[in-house]
N, C-alpha and C positions, 0 to 999 in steps of 0.2 A: 402538492406532493413534490414540487421541484425543490423547495427548501429542504424537505426531508432527504431527497436524493443527494443534495449538495452536502448536507451534514454527514450522511453516511459515507460519501466519497472522501470528505475531509478527514473523517475519523479513520477510515482505512488507509489513507495516505500517511497519517501520523503513526498508526500502530500496526498496520499490515506488515507481515513479516514472513515472507516466503522466499525460497530459492526457486528459480526457474531453471530446469535442467533440460538440455537437448543433446541428442546424439547426432553426429555427422554421418550421413549415409552416402554422400557423393564418393565415387570410387577414387577420385584424386584429391579428396578433401576440399577445403575452401580456405580463403584468406580474408582477413579483416584488416582494413587500414586503420591504424590507431591515430589519435589526435596529434601525436607528436611526430608523425611521419613514418614511424616504424610499421612493419607489417607482421601480423601474427598468422602463422599457418596452422590450420586445424586439420589434423590427419583423419582419415576414415575411421569411424567408430570411436573417435574421441568424445568424451562427455564434457559439455560446456555448461558451466553454472553461472547464473547471473542473479545478483541480489538487487531487485528493483527498488528497495528501500533507499539505496544510495541516490537514485534519481529523484525519489520523493522528497529528499532533503536538499536538493541542488537549488541554490539561490537563483541561478539563471533560468530555471524552469518554473519554480514556485517561489516568488518573492516572499521574504519573511517566512522561511519554511518551518520554523519551530513554533510559530504562532498558529493557534486554531482559528481559522476564519470560516465560519459556517457558510458564507456566501461565495467562497473561492471558486466553486464549480457552477455557480448559479447562472452565469451569463456566457458560458462556453457553448458553442454549437456542438462540439464533440470533445470527448476527453483527450488530453494530450497523449501521444504515443508512449511517453515516459511514465504514464500512470498505469501500473499493472498489478493491482491487488489480487486479481483472479487468474493471472497468467496472461498469455497472449497467443494468438493464432488458433490453429485447429484444436490444440489441446487445452484451450481455455476452460476453466472449471464450468461444467454443465449445470452445477447447482447454484450459480451466482444469482440467477433471477429469484429462485426460491429463497435464498438467504436474504436478499434485499427486501422481499415482501415480509419475511419473518421479522426482520429488524424494524421495519416500518410499523408492523403490528405492535411490537413491544414498545416503541416510542409513543405511539398513540395511546396505548394503555397507561404508560407512565404519566404522560401529560394529563390525561383525562381523569385517572383514578387515584393518583398519589399526589400528596401535597409536597411540592419541591421547594427548596429554599437555596438561594445562591449564597455562597460563602466567600470570604476573602481568599484569594488564591495567591500563594507565594511560590513563584516558579522555582526558587532554590530548594524548597522543601518537597517538591513533587517526588513521587516514588520513582526509583530507577527501575530498569527492566532486568529480569534475570537473564544473564548471558547464556546460560545453558539452553535457553528456549529460542535462540536466534535461528531463523529459518524454518520454524515449525508451524507457522501460521499467524498467530497473534502474540505480540509481546506480553508477557505476564509480569505484573509488578512484583518487586522484591519484598513487599510487605502489604499488610491489609490497607485498603484505601478507605478513608472515612468520609 
């Protein structure tokens, strides 16, 4: 099942597509130090949005980020903090365990019951994703996939 978990993690890394939103509750707000030395002050009740897909495609975190590597997560003791397909912290999706088990059941059924055939893959002809779906959960292809 470790390989199945790695495949699921890699798939979510590539096509997971959520915005994480948090509200600041500290009375005096909070500040973030940016990588270029600037400081960003977040005022009380400000809504902060983060798009983790950006870090999912960061070469310094995930080498060769556009390539599907089924074993990318296989030898990690824990998932990197930059990997957040189900959110982070106290508000992480409570259904994440259920979803993973459902996906594993579907994968097992596909492999066991359906005759699958590998086809030549042309990276340039892959479907693009519909831009209007960004941040809604999973990126939807712009056309039927064969």
